[in-house]
Steps between C-alpha positions, in 0.01 A plus 500: 500500500608155606860406545634228275806282537754529221809309403777730390799371308780750462816468295757704688834637383743227615789744545302721737357196677847361577631840615203574729257211543298653781470837328404358161241256629382748761393729215243241393340495845515879524320538168218268608464663841513853358178421312322368807579133443636242738775254414411137583826338391801612300795283401769420249373269230802456273782670317549413136613607159229690315368376166576842353666812643275733699632854534846365415493228769562137412431361850209563733403422856141378529323619816162348591244681716143451616319809622155642577400816319185683408431437132469873422860555619657241267547740204685745728722219629570392143597854400737542796652155439581599142681811628724306739848450347581179688189322364550385141158334453195416708183295475197515730243220512178505700479186713178304547398540869455123533871431448662802668590320824655207315712719272621724781591203717684335213695819432599521867623143529656410165843598382379544143843536340648244266866424540775429256492455125163318497322828421661509155394146410191414303220278628599229250853490637370470856257223402783318323705511819212357699458208258872416484578204721873558485585151367668556166559127435134412535338392174217718382185360353458626144187496290539372143572777255616750763856623478696534821 
């Protein structure tokens, strides 16, 4: 069987991650390698509040990986990932071979994490900030029949 490249997104238990970062994230690499895979890149993506509690956790640490693995071994990796207590959720996506190098390079060089309260804002709020010129005294052009 041919080896494929997969993107793995893991939501890790934030409490365990902060207590033992190397041990918690090392588990991800160990799982991949125990099934004959090779890790291409592995890094922190973000830490954020979850949309709904998962196993009683309200926060999760998102860990992004790219790895090579034989396609027949993916179900075994999935099963073992589900058994690991420090991994709350996971998602594996097969990557098109034409874009593997670009994705791996991007993952190696970018920081990927958003900072501050911007993550809780909506796109409309961010667009409104971009359009605001900051001059409150400036007259605004109003179309007839439109309330301001």
